[in-house]
C-alpha positions in Angstrom: 131.4 113.2 105.0 129.0 112.0 107.2 125.2 113.0 107.0 125.4 114.7 110.3 128.5 116.8 109.1 126.5 118.0 106.1 123.1 118.7 108.0 122.7 121.4 110.4 121.2 119.5 113.4 118.1 118.5 111.8 114.7 118.3 113.5 113.8 114.6 113.8 110.5 113.7 115.4 109.3 117.0 116.4 105.7 117.2 115.7 103.6 120.0 117.1 106.6 122.7 117.1 105.3 124.2 113.7 108.6 123.8 112.1 109.6 121.3 109.4 110.9 117.8 110.6 111.6 114.3 109.7 109.5 112.0 111.2 112.0 109.5 112.4 115.6 108.7 112.2 115.1 106.2 109.6 113.4 108.6 107.5 116.1 111.1 108.0 118.9 108.6 107.2 117.0 107.6 103.9 116.6 111.3 102.8 120.3 112.0 103.9 121.7 109.2 101.9 119.6 110.6 98.7 120.8 114.1 99.5 124.4 112.9 99.9 124.2 111.0 96.5 122.7 113.9 94.7 125.5 116.5 96.1 128.1 113.9 94.7 126.5 114.4 91.3 127.2 118.1 91.3 130.4 120.1 90.3 132.6 120.4 93.4 131.7 123.3 95.4 134.3 125.8 95.9 132.8 126.6 99.5 130.4 124.9 101.9 129.2 127.1 104.5 126.4 127.6 107.2 125.0 130.8 108.3 122.4 131.9 110.9 119.2 133.4 110.5 116.3 134.2 112.7 114.3 131.2 111.4 117.3 128.6 111.7 120.8 127.9 110.2 121.0 127.9 106.4 123.3 125.5 104.3 124.9 127.1 101.3 127.1 126.1 98.6 129.3 128.2 96.3 130.3 127.0 92.8 132.9 128.8 90.9 134.6 132.1 91.5 133.6 134.5 88.6 133.7 138.3 88.7 130.7 140.2 89.0 127.2 140.0 90.7 126.7 136.3 91.8 123.6 134.4 91.2 121.6 132.7 94.1 119.6 129.5 93.4 116.4 129.0 95.3 114.8 125.4 94.7 111.3 124.3 94.5 108.9 122.6 96.9 110.4 119.3 98.6 113.8 120.1 96.6 117.0 121.4 97.6 120.5 122.1 96.1 121.0 118.7 94.2 118.0 119.6 92.1 120.3 121.8 90.0 122.5 119.5 88.6 121.8 120.2 85.1 121.8 123.8 85.5 125.1 124.4 87.4 127.6 123.8 84.5 125.9 126.4 82.3 125.4 129.1 84.9 129.1 128.6 86.2 130.4 129.3 82.8 129.8 133.1 83.3 128.7 133.6 87.0 129.7 132.7 90.5 126.8 130.5 91.8 125.5 130.1 95.4 122.8 127.6 96.0 120.9 127.7 99.3 118.6 125.0 100.8 115.5 126.6 102.0 114.3 126.7 105.5 111.1 124.8 105.9 112.0 122.5 102.9 113.7 119.0 103.2 117.4 119.5 102.8 120.4 120.5 105.0 119.2 123.7 106.5 117.0 123.5 109.8 113.9 125.5 110.6 114.1 126.6 114.2 111.1 129.2 114.4 107.9 129.2 112.6 107.2 131.0 109.4 104.2 133.2 109.7 103.9 134.9 106.3 105.6 136.0 103.1 107.4 138.7 104.9 109.2 135.9 107.0 110.0 133.9 103.9 111.9 137.0 102.4 113.5 137.8 105.7 115.3 134.6 105.9 116.6 134.9 102.4 117.9 138.4 103.2 119.5 137.0 106.3 121.2 134.4 104.7 122.5 136.5 101.9 123.9 138.9 104.6 125.5 135.9 106.3 127.2 135.0 103.1 128.4 138.3 102.6 126.4 138.8 99.5 125.2 142.6 99.4 123.5 142.5 95.9 122.5 139.3 94.0 120.6 137.8 91.1 117.9 135.4 92.5 116.9 132.5 90.2 114.3 130.3 91.5 112.0 127.6 90.1 108.4 126.8 91.1 108.0 127.8 94.8 111.6 129.1 94.6 110.3 131.6 92.0 107.5 132.5 94.4 109.9 133.0 97.0 112.3 135.1 94.8 109.2 137.2 94.0 108.6 137.7 97.9 112.1 138.9 98.3 111.5 141.4 95.4 108.4 142.8 97.1 109.5 142.8 100.8 113.5 143.0 100.6 114.8 144.3 97.3 117.6 146.3 98.6 119.6 143.0 98.4 118.7 142.2 94.7 120.0 143.0 91.3 117.5 141.1 89.7 115.1 138.1 89.9 114.4 135.3 87.5 111.5 133.0 88.0 111.0 129.6 86.3 107.1 128.8 86.0 106.7 130.1 89.6 104.1 128.4 91.7 100.9 130.4 92.8 102.7 133.7 91.8 101.0 135.1 88.8 98.1 132.9 88.5 95.9 130.5 90.7 96.9 126.9 91.0 95.1 124.5 88.7 93.2 121.5 90.0 95.8 119.5 88.5 98.4 120.7 91.2 96.3 119.4 94.1 97.2 115.7 93.6 100.7 116.7 93.6 100.6 118.8 96.7 98.7 115.8 98.5 101.3 113.5 97.5 103.8 115.6 99.5 101.6 115.5 102.8 99.7 112.2 102.7 101.5 109.8 105.0 101.8 106.1 103.9 101.4 107.0 100.2 103.2 104.2 98.1 106.6 105.5 96.7 105.5 104.4 93.3 102.5 106.7 93.2 104.8 109.7 94.4 107.2 109.0 91.4 104.1 108.9 89.2 103.0 112.2 90.5 106.6 113.5 90.1 106.6 112.3 86.5 103.1 113.8 85.7 104.3 117.4 87.0 107.6 117.0 84.9 105.8 116.3 81.5 106.2 112.6 81.7 109.8 112.7 82.4 111.3 109.3 84.0 111.2 109.6 87.8 112.5 106.7 89.9 115.3 105.9 92.1 117.8 105.9 89.1 117.1 109.6 88.7 118.9 111.4 91.7 116.7 114.6 91.7 113.6 112.2 91.7 114.8 109.9 94.5 115.6 113.0 96.7 112.4 114.7 96.2 110.3 111.6 96.6 112.2 110.9 99.8 111.3 114.4 101.0 107.7 113.9 100.2 107.7 110.6 102.2 110.0 111.5 105.0 109.7 115.3 105.8 106.7 117.3 107.1 106.8 120.9 106.5 105.1 123.5 108.5 104.9 126.4 106.2 102.0 128.8 105.7 100.3 128.4 102.5 102.0 130.6 99.9 99.9 133.6 99.3 99.6 134.8 95.6 101.0 138.3 95.5 98.4 141.0 95.1 98.3 143.3 91.9 99.5 146.1 94.0 102.4 144.0 95.3 103.5 143.1 91.7 103.3 146.5 90.2 105.3 147.8 93.0 108.3 145.7 92.2 111.1 147.8 91.2 113.9 145.3 90.5 114.3 143.9 86.8 112.3 140.6 86.5 112.9 137.9 84.0 109.7 135.4 84.0 109.7 132.3 82.1 106.4 130.3 81.8 106.1 126.7 81.0 103.7 126.2 78.1 102.8 122.7 79.3 102.7 123.4 83.0 100.0 121.6 84.9 100.2 124.2 87.9 98.5 126.9 86.3 97.5 128.5 83.1 100.7 129.9 81.5 99.2 132.6 79.3 97.1 133.9 82.1 100.3 133.9 84.4 102.1 135.8 81.5 99.6 138.3 81.5 99.7 138.9 85.1 103.6 139.1 85.2 103.7 141.7 82.3 102.1 144.2 84.9 105.3 144.3 86.8 107.0 147.4 85.2 109.7 146.4 82.7 109.3 142.7 83.2 110.6 140.5 80.4 108.2 137.8 80.3 108.2 134.7 78.0 106.0 131.5 77.5 108.1 128.5 76.4 105.5 126.3 74.7 107.4 123.1 75.0 108.4 123.1 78.6 106.6 121.6 81.5 106.8 122.6 85.1 110.4 120.8 85.3 111.7 123.5 82.8 114.9 123.8 84.7 116.0 120.2 83.9 114.4 120.2 80.3 116.2 123.3 79.1 119.3 124.0 81.4 121.5 125.3 78.3 118.7 127.6 77.1 118.0 129.2 80.6 121.7 129.6 81.2 122.0 131.6 78.0 118.8 133.5 78.4 119.8 134.3 82.1 123.4 135.4 81.0 121.6 137.7 78.3 119.3 139.3 80.9 122.1 139.8 83.7 124.3 141.4 81.3 121.7 143.8 80.3 121.2 144.8 83.8 125.0 145.4 84.1 125.1 147.6 81.2 122.3 149.7 82.3 123.9 150.3 85.8 127.5 150.7 84.3 128.3 154.4 85.0 130.7 154.4 81.6 127.7 153.9 79.6 
């Protein structure tokens, strides 16, 4: 499979159009090689599809074919489907799992129209789910993917059975000053790759980050070779959070550098019925650190929602 077969007509060298783009062909080829290598590390997808949304085509992958409500994965900033390598085996044991590459992030999806606000973000997700034929799903997102899942719960709850958010960025607490250099690492041109890897290691609690780690190589290439054009994610208001009606599981990382975990947890608990936990040993890279624990906790949470809606109970 060539890169061009996997990617959906990527934007290359299109500054000024308010959509995410790869700076040049060499940068895209470098990213595409890292992406392709990352995909090769995953379980074999049962299905690889492309669906249309108002904001551009979305690439989706289906892993497994279990009965029941599927779980859909939303990746973090500068990340895409290969970031879920550690999580897929555990999640697939009990659920059909879909992963979709986010509009506006470096991945196999392509942004065609500017994203103006959080409602636009929720809209492309809802349209992608409809295009995949998924009427009702569990959304599971990490970092900015957790923020995105929360926005779908606020703006498009009709397509959700639940959301699970893993240390969501700028969702329940303000970003800390420590998050600023990491953000700058994704936008400053010409930053040495070793500095980008150092930033990735820092946000991941000191975990190794270099070319030998597929996820790190992919994210570092996205930071170097892709320019995003998304609006700054707005933190949900108190009124928006208390209006959420879908079941919520929020897992906050006690060692996260992006926010104060206890403050975030206190805010998350204002969501009616939310199940909120702080995992003291976890960093912002919680999905890679505790994949089995996350799979078990999510399975327990999802089963609880199914039991509550089962008419025989």
